[in-house]
N, C-alpha and C positions, 0 to 999 in steps of 0.2 A: 129199521123203518117204522115210523109211527104213523097212525091215522087218527084223525079227529072223530068227533061223534057222528059226522056225516059220512064217514068212510073215506074222506079225501086224504091223500098223503100230506103229511106235515113237512114242509120244506124249511130247512135251516141253512142260511146263506151267510158266508163270511166275506166281507169286503177287505181286500188286503193289498198292500204294497209297503215295503219298508221305508220308502222315501215319503216325505211330506209333500203336500200340495198337489197330489195326483187326483183328488176328487173322490176319495173314499167316502167321507161323510156326506158330501153333496149327493153322490149317487145312491148311497144307502137310504137317505131320507126321502129323496124324490121318487125312487122306486117304491118305497114303503107307502108314500102318499097316493100314488096311482093305484096300487094294489088295494089300499084301504077304500079309495073312492069306488073301486069295482066290487066292494062288498066283502073283501077278505078281512079276516081278523089278523092283525099284524102286531108283532112285538119287535121293537128295536132295542138291542142290548148295546149299551155304550161301554166299551172296554178301553177307552182312551182317556188318560188323565187330563187331557185338554178339554174333555167334556163338550166338544163341539156338537155332537149329536144331541146331547141334553139341551143345550141352549138353542139348537136348531129346531127343537120341538117346543120351544117357549117355556122351558123349565130352567130356573136358576140353579146352577150346580150346588150352591150353598143352601138352597131351601130344602133339599131332600134330607130327611132325618137319617135315613139309611140309604146306601147306594151299593154299587157293584164291589166296591172295596170291602164292605162288610161281608159280602158273600164269599169272596176269595179268602178273607181272613178267618172265616168259619172253619176252614180246614186246618188251622194252626192251633196247636194245643194252648189252652189258656184264654182263648178268645171266645166271645159269646156267639153261639150258633145263630146265623141269620139265613133265612131261606129266600129264594128268589121271589116268592109270593109276598115277602115282607117289604120288598123295595119297589115292586112294579107300581107305576102310577099311570093314570090316564092323562091324555093331553087334549088340547082343543081340537087338534086335527083328527081325533078319533083313533090315533095310533097309541098303543100302550108302550111304555118306556121303562127300561131298567136303567136308571141314571148313573152318572159317574161324577166325580169331581177330582180335584188335584190330589186328594188323599190316595187315590189308586196307585200312584207311583210308589208309595210306601209298602205296598203289598208284595211287590215282585221279589225283593230280597228274601222274604219269608218263604216264598214258594220254592226257591231253590233248595230249601232244607227239608222238603217232604217228598215222599214217594207219590207217584201218580199225580204229580203236579200239573201235567198236561191235560188231565181229564177233569179238573175242578169245575170248569164252566159246563162241560158236557153233563156231568152228574147233577149240577145245580139246576139245569134246565129240565131234567126228566119230570119233576112233579108238575110243571106248567105246560109242557110241550103240547099236550092234547087239547089245550084251550085255544090254540092258534092254528091258522092256516099257514102262516109264514113267520119265521123268526129271522130277523136280519141283524147280523153282528158287525158293529163298526170297530175295527181294530186300530191300534195306534201305529204311527210311522216308526216302527222299530223291528228288531229281529228277536224280541224277548218273549217272555212267557205268556203275555196277553195275546200276542199274535198266534203263538202256538196253540193256546187254549181255544181261540176262535176257529182255527183250522181243524182242530180235532173234533170240536163240537158240531161242525158244519157237515152237511152232505152235498153242498154245492159251493163252489168258490168263484168269486168274481174279482178279477185283478183290474185295478184302475190305473190309468196312465194319463198324463197330459200330453199335449202335442209338442212339447219340447223334447230334446234328445236325452236328457239326464235320466228321466224316469224309465225310458225304454232301455237305456244302457244298464239299468239296475235289474232288469228282468232275470239275468243269469243268477244273481245272488238269491233272488226269490226262489228259483227252482232248486237251489242248493238247500234252502230251508225245507222244501218239500221232500228232498231226498233224505235229509237228516231225520225227519219225522218218520219216514218209511223205515229207515234203518233202526231207529231207536224204539219206535212204538208199533211198527208193523202195519201202519195205516198208509194206504196209497192216496196221495193228494193229487187230484187232477183238476185243472181249471176248466170251468164250463164256459166262461165268457170274459172278454176284455172290453172295457169301456174307456175310450179316449175322450177326455173332457177338454173344454175350451178349444175345440177344433176350429181353426180359422181365426183365432183371436187376433192375429197380426193384421187381419183385413181380408176381405173376400177377394178371391182371385177373379178378376174380371176378364171375360172373353170379348175381345173387340169385334168378333164376327157377329152379325145380326142373326136373330132367330130365324129359322127357316120360314115360319109362317109370315113373319113381317117382311122378309126379303122379297117375297113374291107379289106384294101388293103394289098397286099403281101409285098410291100415295108415297110409299117408301121410295119408289123409283124416281118420282118427280122430286122428292126431297134431295135425293142424291145428286140430281142433275143441277138443281138451282141453289142449293145451300152451299156456301163457301166451305171448302174442306179445311178442317182444323189441323194444322201442322203441330205435332207435339213438340213441346220445349225439351231442352236437354234434361231438365230435372224430371219431367214426366216420363221420358224414355228410360232414365235410370231407375225411377220408381217402378215402371212396368217390368223391367228386367229383374228387379228384386222380387217382385210378386211372382214372376214366373219361376225364379229360383226357389222360392219358398214352396210354390206349388209342387215342384219336382221333389223337394225334400219330403213333403208330407205324403206324396204318392209313394215314394220309396219306403217311408216309415210304415205306411199302412200295409204295403205288400209284405214287409218283414214281420210285422205283428201277425198278419194272417197266416204265416207259416208256423207260428208258435201256439196260437190259440184257435180253438174250433169255431168260435163265434165272436165277431168283433163289431162293436157299435161305436159310432162317433156322436158326441153331443156338442153342438156349436156353442161358441161363446154367446152368452146372453146376459145382459144387465139385470134381467128379471130374476135370475138366480140369486143375486145378492140382495135384491129387494125382499124376496121371500125369506132369506136367512135372517134379515133384520126384523122381520115380522114374526119370526119363530114358527114358520109354517113351511111345508113342502111347496114346491112350485105348482103341484097339482091343485092346490087350494088357492093359489094367488094368481098365477098366470099360465093356466094349462094350455092356452092357445099360442104361447110364445114358441120360438124356434126350439129352445131347450125343452120346453114342456112337451112338444110333439115328440122329440127324440126320446125323452124318458118314458112317455106313454108307450111307445113302440117296445122299448126294453122291458117295461113292466109287463106288457102283454106276453112277451117271451118267457119271462120269469114265472108267470102264473101257469104256464104250461107244465112247469115242473111239479106242480101240486097234484 
């Protein structure tokens, strides 16, 4: 356990799921954004060759002279030593970034040839860790060395899911990775939180029953007496049944996820997420009052309790 100069615990968090499209990068950046807005010193480490966290913070992956690839390759004989301090850059959002680019994919084969390959990232962070309140690690959608490095370096784990069934069905494989790490390295991996993104993307489930407050008013009563009743068409009835079926599926999914993870949060679908990504900023800096912004603010407040 490390503490910064103020005596606060420095929290390192890995965002993981070996499937793509589950919201790892989106959650990482938006939580980082709200933590930064709250006055926390935050570092995002991009370990994904796709470099979405890098572009998501407004940095072109090709513009960085050195990146996380060079840090990993520093452990390989014959390559120039590069420290984490050599690659960290500041961003417009106020969040510091250890960037990535497509070169990162070339480091993994080399890692399999060295001992202590799972601790490369952990060791590289040690010289900078006391400079931050939170370090957030964005891992790639894989089961390889970059994910393992992120998990070993972290003291908290957040698993991201989307509201479809495929990501949830892959949770078992993720726990297998955790068991392998425990068996091989002796480190117990436990998940602190699950975030389900794009919740309700298929459409809001509408309840045809009136709100209790409205139902009791005289105006509502008169409206019900004198307004012609709308008879739903066959298409509307089919659509309503589909919505109810989806609602039941999501409720069942949420119940099952709650059995596997101690703390579960949902983030609603919000177009503002994609607008923020295009602008290279977290939603905290673009649309904090949006539905997704509110959800990530709540999650960030929970995460800051870990520090």
